[in-house]
C-alpha positions in Angstrom: 55.0 199.1 16.2 55.5 198.4 12.5 54.0 195.0 12.8 51.1 196.4 14.7 50.5 199.0 12.0 50.7 196.4 9.2 48.1 194.2 11.0 45.8 197.2 11.2 46.2 198.0 7.5 45.4 194.3 6.8 42.3 194.5 9.0 41.2 197.7 7.3 41.6 196.1 3.8 39.4 193.2 4.9 36.8 195.6 6.3 36.8 197.6 3.1 36.5 194.4 0.9 33.3 193.5 2.9 31.8 197.0 2.5 32.4 198.0 6.1 33.6 201.6 5.5 33.4 202.6 9.2 35.5 199.6 10.2 38.0 200.2 7.4 38.4 203.9 8.4 38.9 203.0 12.1 41.6 200.4 11.2 43.5 202.6 8.7 43.3 205.5 11.2 44.8 203.3 13.9 47.6 202.3 11.5 48.4 205.9 10.6 48.5 206.9 14.3 51.3 204.4 14.9 53.3 205.7 11.9 52.4 203.3 9.2 52.3 205.3 5.9 50.1 202.7 4.2 47.4 203.7 6.7 47.6 207.3 5.4 47.6 206.0 1.8 44.3 204.1 2.4 42.7 206.9 4.4 43.5 209.2 1.5 41.7 206.9 -0.9 38.6 206.9 1.4 38.7 210.7 1.7 39.0 211.1 -2.1 36.0 208.7 -2.7 34.0 210.8 -0.2 35.0 214.1 -2.0 37.1 215.3 1.0 39.8 216.4 -1.3 42.0 218.5 1.1 42.1 215.6 3.5 43.0 213.2 0.7 45.9 215.4 -0.3 47.2 215.6 3.2 47.1 211.8 3.7 48.7 211.1 0.4 51.5 213.6 0.8 52.2 212.1 4.3 52.2 208.6 2.9 54.5 209.6 0.0 57.1 211.0 2.4 56.9 208.0 4.7 57.2 205.4 1.9 59.9 207.2 0.1 62.0 207.6 3.2 61.4 204.0 4.1 62.7 202.9 0.8 59.4 201.5 -0.7 59.8 203.4 -4.0 57.0 201.6 -5.8 54.4 202.5 -3.2 55.7 206.0 -3.0 55.4 206.3 -6.7 51.8 205.1 -6.4 51.1 207.9 -4.0 52.6 210.4 -6.4 50.4 209.1 -9.2 47.3 209.5 -7.1 48.3 213.1 -6.4 48.6 213.8 -10.2 44.9 213.3 -10.7 43.9 215.0 -7.4 45.8 218.2 -8.3 45.3 218.3 -12.1 41.6 217.5 -12.3 39.9 217.6 -8.9 41.7 220.7 -7.5 42.4 222.4 -10.8 46.2 222.7 -10.0 47.6 221.7 -13.4 51.2 222.6 -12.8 51.2 220.8 -9.4 49.8 217.7 -11.2 52.7 217.9 -13.7 55.1 218.2 -10.7 53.8 215.0 -9.1 54.0 213.2 -12.4 57.7 214.1 -12.5 58.2 212.8 -8.9 56.5 209.5 -9.8 58.6 209.1 -13.0 61.9 209.9 -11.1 61.1 207.2 -8.5 60.1 204.6 -11.1 63.3 205.2 -13.0 65.1 203.9 -10.0 62.8 200.9 -9.7 62.9 199.8 -13.4 60.2 197.8 -15.2 57.0 197.5 -13.0 53.2 197.8 -13.4 53.2 201.3 -11.8 54.4 202.7 -15.1 51.0 201.7 -16.5 49.2 203.5 -13.8 51.3 206.6 -14.4 50.2 206.5 -18.1 46.6 206.9 -16.9 47.3 209.2 -13.9 45.0 211.9 -15.2 41.4 210.8 -15.9 40.7 210.6 -19.7 37.4 212.6 -19.2 39.5 215.7 -18.4 42.1 215.4 -21.3 41.3 217.5 -24.4 43.9 215.6 -26.5 41.9 212.4 -27.0 44.6 210.9 -29.2 47.0 211.0 -26.3 44.4 209.2 -24.2 44.2 206.4 -26.7 48.0 206.1 -26.9 48.4 206.0 -23.1 45.6 203.5 -22.6 47.1 201.2 -25.3 50.5 201.3 -23.5 48.9 200.7 -20.1 46.9 197.8 -21.5 50.1 196.1 -22.6 51.6 196.6 -19.2 48.5 195.2 -17.5 48.7 192.1 -19.5 52.5 191.8 -19.0 52.2 192.1 -15.2 48.8 190.3 -14.8 47.1 193.4 -13.2 43.4 193.1 -13.7 42.6 196.5 -12.2 45.0 198.2 -14.6 43.5 196.2 -17.5 40.0 197.4 -16.7 41.1 201.0 -16.3 42.9 200.8 -19.7 40.0 199.2 -21.4 37.7 202.0 -20.1 40.0 204.8 -21.1 40.7 203.4 -24.5 37.0 202.8 -25.0 36.3 206.5 -24.1 39.0 207.6 -26.6 37.6 205.5 -29.4 34.1 206.7 -28.8 35.2 210.3 -28.8 37.2 209.7 -32.1 33.8 208.6 -33.6 34.5 204.9 -33.5 31.4 204.3 -31.4 30.9 200.5 -31.9 34.5 199.7 -31.1 34.7 202.0 -28.2 31.5 201.0 -26.5 32.5 197.3 -26.9 35.6 198.0 -24.7 33.6 200.1 -22.2 31.0 197.4 -21.9 33.7 194.8 -21.2 35.2 197.0 -18.5 31.9 197.6 -16.8 31.1 193.8 -16.9 34.4 193.1 -15.1 33.6 195.8 -12.5 30.1 194.5 -11.8 31.4 190.9 -11.6 33.7 192.0 -8.7 37.0 191.6 -10.7 38.3 195.0 -9.6 39.8 195.5 -6.2 40.5 199.3 -6.1 37.4 201.5 -5.6 39.1 204.3 -7.4 39.7 202.2 -10.5 36.0 201.2 -10.6 35.0 204.8 -10.1 37.2 206.3 -12.8 36.3 203.5 -15.3 32.6 204.2 -14.7 33.3 207.9 -15.2 34.8 207.0 -18.6 31.6 205.1 -19.5 29.3 207.9 -18.5 31.4 210.5 -20.3 31.3 208.4 -23.4 27.5 208.1 -23.1 27.1 211.8 -22.5 29.2 212.8 -25.6 27.6 210.2 -27.8 24.0 210.8 -26.5 23.6 207.1 -25.6 20.9 207.4 -23.0 19.9 203.7 -22.9 23.4 202.5 -22.2 23.9 205.3 -19.5 20.7 204.3 -17.8 21.5 200.6 -17.8 25.0 200.9 -16.4 24.0 203.6 -13.9 21.3 201.4 -12.5 23.7 198.4 -12.2 26.5 200.5 -10.6 24.1 202.1 -8.2 22.7 198.7 -7.1 26.1 196.9 -6.9 28.5 199.7 -5.7 26.9 202.9 -4.5 23.7 201.8 -2.7 25.4 199.1 -0.6 27.8 201.8 0.7 25.2 204.3 1.6 25.6 206.6 -1.5 29.3 206.4 -1.5 31.8 207.0 -3.0 30.4 210.5 -3.3 32.8 211.4 -6.1 31.3 208.7 -8.3 27.8 209.6 -7.4 28.5 213.3 -8.3 30.0 212.4 -11.7 27.1 210.1 -12.3 24.5 212.8 -11.7 26.4 215.4 -13.7 27.0 213.3 -16.8 23.5 211.7 -16.6 22.0 215.2 -16.4 23.7 216.1 -19.7 22.3 212.9 -21.3 18.8 213.8 -20.0 19.2 217.3 -21.4 20.0 215.9 -24.8 16.9 213.7 -24.6 14.8 216.8 -23.9 14.0 215.6 -20.3 15.0 219.0 -19.0 13.2 218.9 -15.6 15.1 215.7 -14.6 18.3 217.0 -16.1 18.1 220.2 -14.0 17.6 218.2 -10.8 20.6 216.0 -11.6 22.9 218.9 -12.4 21.9 220.8 -9.2 22.4 217.7 -7.2 25.9 217.4 -8.6 26.8 221.0 -8.0 25.6 220.8 -4.4 27.4 217.6 -3.7 30.9 218.1 -5.1 34.0 220.1 -4.2 35.9 218.8 -7.2 36.9 221.6 -9.6 36.5 219.3 -12.6 33.0 218.2 -11.5 32.0 221.8 -10.7 33.1 222.9 -14.2 31.4 220.1 -15.9 28.1 220.4 -14.1 28.1 224.2 -14.4 28.7 224.0 -18.2 25.8 221.6 -18.6 23.5 223.7 -16.4 24.5 226.9 -18.3 23.6 225.2 -21.6 20.2 224.4 -20.2 19.7 227.9 -18.9 20.4 229.3 -22.4 17.9 226.9 -24.0 15.4 228.2 -21.4 16.1 231.8 -22.4 17.7 232.6 -19.0 20.9 234.2 -20.4 21.9 236.3 -17.3 21.8 233.2 -15.1 23.9 231.3 -17.7 26.5 234.0 -17.7 26.8 234.0 -13.9 27.1 230.2 -13.9 29.9 230.3 -16.5 31.8 233.2 -15.0 34.2 231.1 -12.8 34.9 228.6 -15.6 35.4 230.7 -18.7 39.0 229.3 -19.1 37.7 225.7 -19.1 37.1 223.8 -22.4 33.7 222.5 -21.1 32.4 226.1 -20.9 33.3 227.0 -24.6 30.1 225.7 -26.1 27.7 227.4 -23.8 29.9 230.6 -23.7 29.9 230.8 -27.4 26.1 230.4 -27.5 25.7 233.2 -24.9 27.8 235.5 -27.0 25.8 234.6 -30.1 22.5 235.3 -28.4 23.9 238.7 -27.4 25.0 239.5 -30.9 28.7 239.4 -29.9 29.7 237.3 -32.9 33.5 238.0 -32.9 33.7 236.8 -29.3 31.6 233.7 -30.1 33.9 232.8 -33.0 37.1 233.4 -30.9 35.8 231.0 -28.1 34.9 228.3 -30.6 38.3 228.5 -32.4 40.1 228.3 -29.0 38.2 225.1 -28.1 38.7 223.6 -31.5 42.4 224.2 -31.2 42.6 222.4 -27.9 40.5 219.4 -28.8 42.7 216.9 -30.7 41.0 213.9 -32.2 37.7 214.4 -30.3 35.2 214.3 -33.1 32.2 214.1 -30.8 33.0 217.4 -29.2 34.4 219.0 -32.4 31.3 218.4 -34.5 28.8 220.5 -32.5 31.3 223.3 -32.0 32.0 223.4 -35.8 28.2 223.5 -36.4 28.0 226.5 -34.1 30.9 228.1 -35.9 29.0 227.8 -39.2 26.1 229.7 -37.7 28.4 232.4 -36.1 30.3 233.0 -39.4 27.0 233.3 -41.3 25.8 235.8 -38.7 29.1 237.8 -39.3 28.3 237.6 -43.1 31.6 235.8 -43.7 30.3 233.1 -46.1 33.9 232.0 -46.9 34.7 231.4 -43.3 31.4 229.5 -42.8 32.2 227.4 -45.8 35.6 226.5 -44.3 33.9 225.5 -41.0 31.3 223.4 -42.8 34.1 221.6 -44.7 36.0 220.9 -41.4 32.7 219.5 -40.0 32.2 217.3 -43.0 35.7 215.9 -42.6 35.1 215.2 -38.9 31.7 213.5 -39.5 33.1 211.5 -42.4 35.5 209.6 -40.1 32.8 208.6 -37.7 30.1 205.9 -37.5 27.8 208.3 -35.6 24.5 209.3 -37.4 24.3 212.4 -35.2 27.6 213.7 -36.5 26.5 213.0 -40.0 23.3 214.9 -39.3 25.2 217.9 -37.8 27.2 218.0 -41.1 24.1 217.8 -43.3 22.5 220.6 -41.2 25.5 222.8 -41.7 25.5 222.0 -45.4 21.9 223.0 -45.6 22.6 226.3 -43.9 25.5 226.9 -46.4 23.3 226.1 -49.4 20.7 228.6 -48.1 23.4 231.2 -47.8 24.3 230.6 -51.4 20.6 230.8 -52.4 20.6 227.1 -53.4 17.2 226.3 -51.9 16.7 222.9 -53.6 20.1 221.6 -52.5 19.4 222.9 -48.9 16.1 221.0 -48.8 17.9 217.8 -50.0 20.6 218.1 -47.3 18.2 218.9 -44.5 15.9 216.0 -45.4 19.0 213.8 -45.2 19.7 215.2 -41.8 16.1 214.5 -40.7 16.4 210.9 -42.0 19.7 210.4 -40.1 18.1 211.5 -36.9 15.0 209.3 -37.3 16.4 206.7 -34.9 18.2 209.1 -32.7 16.8 210.6 -29.4 18.0 214.2 -30.1 14.9 216.4 -30.0 16.7 219.7 -30.0 18.8 218.9 -33.1 15.7 217.5 -34.8 13.9 220.7 -34.1 16.7 222.8 -35.5 16.8 220.6 -38.7 13.0 221.0 -39.2 13.2 224.8 -38.6 15.9 225.2 -41.2 14.0 222.9 -43.6 10.9 225.2 -43.2 13.1 228.1 -44.2 14.5 226.3 -47.2 11.0 225.2 -48.3 9.8 228.8 -48.0 12.7 229.9 -50.3 11.5 227.3 -52.8 8.0 228.7 -52.6 6.4 225.6 -51.1 4.5 227.4 -48.4 2.3 224.4 -47.3 5.3 222.2 -46.7 7.2 225.0 -45.0 4.3 225.6 -42.7 4.1 221.9 -41.8 7.8 221.8 -40.9 7.7 225.0 -38.9 4.7 223.7 -36.9 6.6 220.4 -36.3 9.6 222.4 -35.1 7.4 224.6 -32.9 5.9 221.5 -31.3 9.4 220.2 -30.4 10.6 223.5 -28.9 7.3 224.0 -26.9 7.6 220.5 -25.5 11.2 221.2 -24.5 10.5 224.6 -23.1 13.1 226.3 -25.3 11.7 229.8 -25.2 14.1 231.4 -27.6 13.5 228.8 -30.2 9.7 229.0 -29.7 9.8 232.7 -30.3 11.9 232.4 -33.4 9.8 229.6 -34.9 6.6 231.5 -34.1 8.0 234.4 -36.0 8.7 232.1 -39.0 5.2 230.8 -38.9 3.8 234.4 -38.9 5.9 235.1 -42.0 4.2 232.1 -43.6 0.8 233.5 -42.7 0.2 230.9 -40.0 0.2 232.4 -36.6 2.2 230.6 -33.9 0.3 229.0 -31.1 0.0 230.9 -27.9 1.1 229.0 -24.7 -1.9 228.7 -22.3 -2.5 227.3 -18.9 -3.1 223.6 -19.0 -6.4 221.9 -18.2 -5.3 221.3 -14.6 -4.5 225.0 -14.0 -0.8 225.0 -14.8 0.4 228.6 -15.1 2.1 229.7 -18.3 5.9 229.8 -18.3 6.4 227.1 -15.7 7.9 223.7 -16.5 6.1 220.5 -15.6 8.4 220.0 -12.6 7.8 223.6 -11.4 4.1 223.1 -11.7 4.4 220.0 -9.5 6.4 222.0 -6.9 3.9 224.8 -7.0 1.0 222.4 -6.3 2.9 221.2 -3.2 3.6 224.9 -2.1 -0.1 225.5 -2.5 -0.7 222.6 -0.1 1.5 224.2 2.5 4.5 221.8 2.3 8.0 222.9 3.3 11.0 222.5 1.0 12.1 219.4 2.9 8.6 217.9 2.6 8.5 218.8 -1.1 11.8 217.1 -1.6 10.6 214.0 0.1 7.4 213.9 -2.0 9.3 214.4 -5.3 12.4 212.4 -4.4 14.7 215.4 -4.7 16.9 217.2 -2.1 15.5 220.0 0.0 18.0 222.3 -1.6 16.8 221.4 -5.1 13.3 222.1 -4.0 14.4 225.5 -2.7 15.9 226.2 -6.1 12.6 225.3 -7.8 10.6 227.5 -5.5 13.0 230.4 -6.1 12.6 230.1 -9.9 8.8 229.9 -9.5 8.6 233.1 -7.5 10.8 234.9 -10.1 8.8 233.6 -13.1 5.5 234.6 -11.5 6.8 238.0 -10.3 5.8 237.4 -6.7 7.7 237.8 -3.5 6.4 235.0 -1.3 5.2 231.4 -1.3 1.8 232.7 -0.2 1.4 234.9 -3.2 2.5 232.1 -5.6 0.0 229.8 -3.9 -2.7 232.4 -4.4 -2.0 232.6 -8.1 -2.1 228.9 -8.4 -5.5 228.7 -6.7 -6.9 231.5 -9.0 -5.6 229.7 -12.1 -7.2 226.4 -11.0 -10.5 228.2 -10.3 -10.5 229.8 -13.7 -9.8 226.5 -15.4 -12.5 224.6 -13.5 -14.9 227.5 -13.9 -14.4 227.4 -17.7 -15.2 223.7 -17.7 
């Protein structure tokens, strides 16, 4: 029976290597049924990749017991290592994850020197570790073990995690060089384990997301989709989900909010992973705040207020509501947890400067600005330097040093000239308009305010549009009113929502709209719901009628 089980495991491995997931699943299931724990181990990996987390847990726990009782301590430790990440990140059971790390370590103590120690170092995905310095140390240790034992999979995983750590520490050139090397190995077929490829790609996407590197994210996403996900029919789902969530955040930073929203909703609808749910929810809540939909943002954040990913949008929500003490407390908590992660520290410190100024605590704002300058000073990221210059400009304005504020804000604008960060650019130009007004240069102030308004209108950032329009009015230059477009687009709708409304007007169902726009039916349903809310109507028919009337008015005017 043992030989029979081993043969079926071997057959399953061959099927998996050829991309035959159905054949692999059948062979591993047959092996598990005759009592081979390696069958359970491999089934757990397939379940994890398919986002069936409870099934993965059951298979791996069964495999662990069977391998341990059978005396295969290295393989049993490998199961325990897989359960570390499953519990700590995917299921949100941090204590259970620590427990399984302890079980793995105890078994490996009996084994002695072996490559599994390297995998234990990287048991928890680096994307979900706030202490980025510990990620770099663990990856460095794992890389040494990979070279010592000649394990190419561990080498790639260590390169990816160390690259992520270096990028987050602000060493972008060095970090992305390692990540590109890891991705090249994966796409060349050098990696055997699907989970290693998936977690390494997640490290790349997370680095792109935090650095705002859209070009690199798009290139590697396209390659991985072509070479890994598309041939397997959209699997592994867990990789697809992280891809959509992280890419959605990158798109949001680029100002492509319609596409970002679709990506985030897809991720939320596809994943049962606690980590992915928290990540995508935080990104979506941030977008909702930018769109002026604060109540929706609050509901999205409610289940994840203890997560570090939620601290940025949660602080912004409190700031918008005038709850400055709460906003400051949330930011300080996040900054206390993030160790060495300059890319995430910088925008939080920039927020803290704004919050402390709103609390009229100039001394505290000054301390936050100094911390931000120290963070940016250790990085080769122009965006971080721009964040610091923006904070410095705000501080100079608070001290009534308008000329210095203008100089700092013009430096921020120069630093962002080659960066695709429209929201940050808009914020810099808004503050520059305020500083120029303080200098008495009303013409230049009006020009900068109009430039900022154009950015915010393009993005659809309603709160920033309203604030900038108010600034223009104070300069004697009325803000532009948003009107229906030449093709009858109703005011208040995004470009994507206008596309959906056109198809609603044509009588298409949500499924048909999804097929036409290459989005899921569920995402189409979300768009339709928001359209009805924005237009203040109760049915698709009423929305269609408004669209027809707007089109008639537009064409009649022509």
